[in-house]
C-alpha positions in Angstrom: 67.4 -106.6 22.9 70.7 -108.0 22.1 73.1 -105.8 20.1 74.2 -106.8 16.6 77.8 -107.6 17.4 76.7 -110.0 20.2 74.2 -111.6 17.8 76.8 -112.0 15.1 79.1 -113.8 17.5 76.6 -116.7 17.5 77.4 -117.3 13.8 80.5 -119.4 13.3 82.3 -121.2 10.5 83.9 -124.6 10.7 85.4 -126.0 7.5 84.4 -129.5 8.7 80.7 -128.7 9.0 78.7 -128.1 5.8 81.9 -127.2 3.9 82.5 -124.1 5.9 79.1 -122.5 5.5 78.0 -120.2 8.3 76.4 -122.1 11.1 74.8 -121.4 14.4 77.0 -121.7 17.5 79.1 -124.4 16.0 76.1 -126.7 15.6 75.0 -128.5 12.5 72.4 -126.0 11.5 73.3 -123.6 8.7 72.3 -120.0 8.6 70.9 -120.5 5.1 68.5 -123.2 6.4 67.0 -120.9 9.1 66.7 -118.1 6.5 65.0 -120.5 4.2 62.5 -121.5 6.9 61.7 -117.9 7.6 61.3 -117.2 3.8 58.9 -120.1 3.6 56.8 -118.5 6.2 57.7 -120.5 9.3 57.2 -118.6 12.5 59.9 -118.2 15.2 57.9 -120.6 17.4 57.8 -123.3 14.7 61.6 -123.0 14.1 62.3 -123.1 17.8 60.1 -126.1 18.3 62.0 -128.0 15.6 65.3 -127.3 17.2 65.0 -127.5 21.0 68.6 -126.1 21.6 67.9 -123.1 19.3 67.3 -119.7 21.0 65.4 -116.7 19.7 68.7 -114.8 19.5 70.1 -117.5 17.2 67.3 -116.7 14.7 67.9 -113.0 15.1 71.6 -113.6 14.5 70.7 -115.3 11.1 68.7 -112.2 10.1 71.5 -109.9 11.2 74.1 -112.0 9.3 72.0 -111.8 6.1 71.6 -108.0 6.6 75.3 -107.6 6.9 75.8 -109.5 3.6 73.4 -107.3 1.6 73.9 -104.1 3.5 76.3 -102.5 0.9 75.2 -104.5 -2.1 74.2 -102.5 -5.1 72.6 -103.7 -8.3 73.2 -101.6 -11.4 70.5 -101.8 -14.0 71.5 -103.2 -17.4 70.8 -100.6 -20.1 70.4 -102.3 -23.4 70.9 -100.1 -26.5 68.1 -100.4 -29.0 69.2 -101.7 -32.3 67.4 -100.5 -35.4 
């Protein structure tokens, strides 16, 4: 299995592609698109068949990237005071 740092090296940013959104290996496929396909229930095989140049580690890189973004995220509950 590929280590996380190596996976994350597959994610690049180019201001001329998708306005600088994270993309896979400099290609015109945004990380968010791959994550959206996974969220919609697409399998790894389905995603790979739709993008012949894509490799399994590219999909894993998208997941690792998303993990990094939310890894330290905290959501504080909003406590509303009851008014009488």
